[in-house]
C-alpha positions in Angstrom: -10.2 4.0 -13.0 -13.2 1.3 -13.1 -15.5 -0.1 -10.5 -13.7 -3.2 -10.5 -10.2 -1.8 -10.5 -11.3 0.5 -7.6 -12.4 -2.7 -5.5 -9.2 -4.5 -6.3 -7.1 -1.4 -5.2 -9.2 -1.2 -2.1 -8.9 -4.7 -1.4 -5.0 -4.3 -1.6 -5.1 -1.3 0.7 -7.5 -2.7 3.2 -11.4 -2.7 3.8 -13.3 0.4 4.2 -13.8 1.7 8.1 -16.0 4.5 7.3 -19.1 4.5 4.9 -17.7 6.7 2.2 -14.5 4.6 2.0 -12.1 7.2 2.8 -10.3 5.5 5.8 -9.1 1.9 4.9 -8.0 -0.6 7.2 -5.5 -3.7 6.8 -4.2 -6.2 9.2 -1.1 -8.1 8.6 -0.4 -10.3 11.6 0.1 -7.8 14.5 0.5 -4.8 12.2 -2.6 -2.6 11.3 -2.4 -0.3 8.3 -4.8 3.0 8.6 -4.9 4.3 4.8 -6.3 7.6 4.0 -8.2 7.1 0.9 -8.8 10.5 -0.8 -6.0 10.4 -3.4 -8.1 12.9 -5.9 -7.9 15.3 -2.9 -4.4 14.4 -2.0 -5.7 12.5 0.8 -7.4 15.9 2.5 -8.8 15.2 5.8 -12.7 16.1 6.3 -14.3 17.1 9.6 -15.9 13.7 9.8 -13.0 11.7 9.1 -10.7 13.4 12.1 -13.3 11.8 14.4 -13.3 8.6 12.7 -9.6 8.2 12.5 -9.8 9.0 16.4 -12.2 6.1 16.7 -10.2 3.8 14.8 -7.1 4.4 16.6 -8.5 3.8 19.8 -10.2 0.7 18.5 -6.8 -0.5 17.4 -5.1 0.4 20.8 -7.8 -1.7 22.6 -7.0 -5.0 20.5 -4.2 -6.7 21.8 -3.5 -8.3 18.7 -2.3 -5.1 17.2 1.1 -4.3 18.3 1.8 -1.3 15.8 -0.2 1.0 13.5 1.3 2.4 10.2 -0.6 5.4 8.5 -0.3 6.2 5.2 -1.9 7.9 2.1 -3.6 6.4 -0.9 -2.0 6.9 -4.2 1.6 8.1 -4.9 1.1 11.9 -4.7 0.5 12.8 -1.0 0.4 11.1 2.5 -1.9 13.9 3.1 -2.6 17.5 2.1 -4.3 18.1 5.7 -7.5 19.7 6.5 -10.1 19.4 3.6 -10.4 23.2 2.8 -13.8 22.5 1.3 -15.1 22.4 5.0 -14.2 25.7 5.9 -17.1 27.4 5.0 -19.1 25.1 7.0 -16.7 24.5 10.0 -14.1 27.2 10.0 -15.7 30.3 9.0 -15.5 31.8 12.4 -14.0 31.3 15.9 -17.3 29.6 17.3 -17.2 27.0 14.7 -13.4 26.8 14.5 -13.3 26.0 18.3 -15.5 22.8 17.3 -13.1 22.0 14.4 -10.1 22.4 16.4 -11.5 19.9 19.2 -11.8 17.2 16.3 -8.2 17.9 15.3 -6.8 17.8 18.8 -8.8 14.5 19.6 -6.7 12.9 16.9 -3.7 14.4 17.4 -4.1 13.5 21.2 -5.0 10.1 20.9 -2.0 9.1 18.5 0.6 10.6 21.1 -1.0 9.1 24.2 -2.0 5.4 23.0 0.3 2.6 24.0 0.5 1.2 20.5 3.4 2.5 18.4 2.1 4.8 15.5 4.3 5.0 12.1 3.9 7.4 9.4 4.6 6.1 6.2 5.1 9.4 4.1 5.2 9.3 0.2 4.4 12.7 -1.2 3.1 15.6 0.2 2.5 15.9 4.0 1.1 19.4 4.6 -0.8 21.4 7.2 -2.8 19.1 8.9 -1.0 16.0 7.3 2.1 17.3 8.5 0.7 17.7 12.1 -0.8 14.1 12.0 2.7 13.0 11.1 4.3 14.9 13.8 2.1 13.3 16.3 3.0 9.8 15.5 5.8 8.0 17.2 7.9 7.8 14.2 8.0 8.9 10.3 9.6 7.2 7.5 9.6 9.2 4.0 10.1 8.4 0.7 12.8 10.3 -1.4 11.0 13.3 -3.0 8.5 13.8 -0.3 7.7 17.4 0.8 6.7 18.3 4.6 5.4 21.7 5.9 2.6 23.4 7.8 2.0 26.8 5.6 -0.7 28.0 7.8 0.1 31.7 7.1 -0.7 31.4 3.3 -4.3 30.9 4.6 -4.0 33.3 7.5 -4.5 31.0 10.2 -2.4 29.7 12.8 -1.9 25.9 14.4 -3.2 25.2 17.7 -1.3 24.5 21.1 -1.1 21.0 20.8 0.3 21.2 17.4 2.8 23.7 18.7 3.5 21.3 21.6 4.1 18.4 19.4 6.2 20.5 16.6 8.4 22.2 19.2 9.2 19.0 21.1 10.1 17.1 17.8 12.0 19.9 15.9 12.9 22.6 18.7 11.7 26.1 18.8 14.1 27.2 16.0 12.9 25.2 13.4 9.4 25.1 14.5 9.3 28.9 13.8 11.3 28.4 10.4 8.6 25.9 9.4 5.8 28.3 10.4 7.2 31.8 9.3 8.6 30.5 6.1 5.4 28.6 5.1 7.8 26.4 2.8 7.4 22.7 2.3 10.7 21.2 3.1 12.4 18.6 1.0 13.3 15.3 2.7 17.0 16.1 2.9 16.1 19.2 5.3 13.5 17.3 7.1 15.7 14.7 8.0 18.2 17.2 9.0 16.1 19.0 11.6 14.6 15.9 12.9 11.3 16.4 11.0 11.3 12.6 10.0 13.5 9.7 11.2 14.4 8.0 7.9 14.4 8.7 4.1 14.6 6.0 1.7 14.2 5.5 -1.7 10.4 5.6 -2.9 10.6 2.1 -4.2 11.9 0.9 -0.8 9.4 2.7 1.6 7.0 -0.1 2.2 9.7 -2.4 2.8 11.6 -0.6 5.1 8.4 0.8 7.0 7.1 -2.5 7.4 10.4 -4.2 8.5 10.4 -1.5 11.3 6.9 -2.1 12.3 7.6 -5.9 12.4 10.5 -5.6 14.6 8.4 -3.4 16.8 5.6 -5.6 17.0 7.8 -8.4 17.8 9.3 -6.7 21.1 7.2 -6.4 24.4 3.9 -4.5 24.0 3.7 -3.2 27.5 7.3 -1.8 27.3 6.5 0.0 24.3 3.2 1.5 26.1 5.2 2.2 29.5 8.0 3.9 27.4 5.6 6.4 25.9 3.6 7.0 28.8 6.9 7.9 30.8 8.0 9.9 27.7 4.8 12.0 28.0 5.1 12.1 31.7 8.5 13.6 31.3 7.4 16.2 28.6 4.6 17.5 31.1 6.9 17.6 34.2 10.5 17.9 32.9 11.6 19.0 36.6 10.4 15.6 37.2 8.4 16.2 40.2 6.6 13.3 39.7 3.8 11.9 42.1 4.7 8.5 43.6 2.6 6.8 41.1 4.3 8.4 38.6 7.7 7.5 39.8 6.9 3.8 40.0 5.6 3.5 36.5 9.0 2.0 35.2 9.3 -0.5 37.9 5.9 -2.1 37.3 7.6 -3.9 34.4 9.3 -6.0 36.6 6.0 -7.5 37.8 4.7 -8.4 34.4 4.7 -12.1 32.9 6.5 -10.4 29.7 9.5 -9.2 31.7 10.0 -12.9 33.1 9.4 -14.3 29.8 12.0 -12.2 28.3 14.4 -12.7 31.0 14.0 -16.5 30.7 14.4 -16.1 26.9 17.8 -14.3 27.2 18.9 -17.0 29.5 17.8 -19.7 27.3 19.0 -17.9 24.2 15.9 -18.1 22.2 13.5 -15.6 21.0 10.6 -14.4 23.7 7.2 -15.0 23.1 5.4 -11.7 24.8 1.7 -11.8 25.4 1.2 -8.1 26.5 0.5 -9.3 30.2 
């Protein structure tokens, strides 16, 4: 591909967030798209990229104009093949180095899970290893037909961490989590949908249309409702007995004191579309 063609493609996918151009950012009204841009490496995520993606998602969450984030992979072959294996000698050759690397991975997965802004994975092609773990951490996953997902860590003789396991078990259950890990298989979209690994499977040519329609619908709803629902969900997962502190128990009630609640209530009575401002 010529330099001019690459520049044109990048302008469509977004502007570089990092110096290497491996992470692209595009904003369309209230929806931000983060694209992992290493198609020649099946969008493998380097050590530095785990931290850069964490930084970017935190910035987007702090931007009140951003109401939904879509994560995608450049090219048609992969969402992400996961951790860049070329990093392993330097960053994962022993437990000491691996601990530092795992903190970088956990930082991104935790950020995706806890930020108030909804995050959607738009999956086309392979979502393997850390790429699948990233998709699991997002709130919703829309996959194109023909995609394949899995976490084949046993092929490398490694395991997933506690945070990755926590997210996977909560999403697909103990039995399916063990099936994914013990088989080392990459599941087709029919099987991924059946076990709940993805929310929706669509023809490849409709992936962007369906994903961005959902993102737009989410962005048009009350952002504080989304943020509090995510926070309440995380509290329930952390305390399934619902042994909550008074502050935690009162969290859903705080919405009644927001300007957005009163706007939504008035809009319903007046039979008009509400204009939410995130306050």
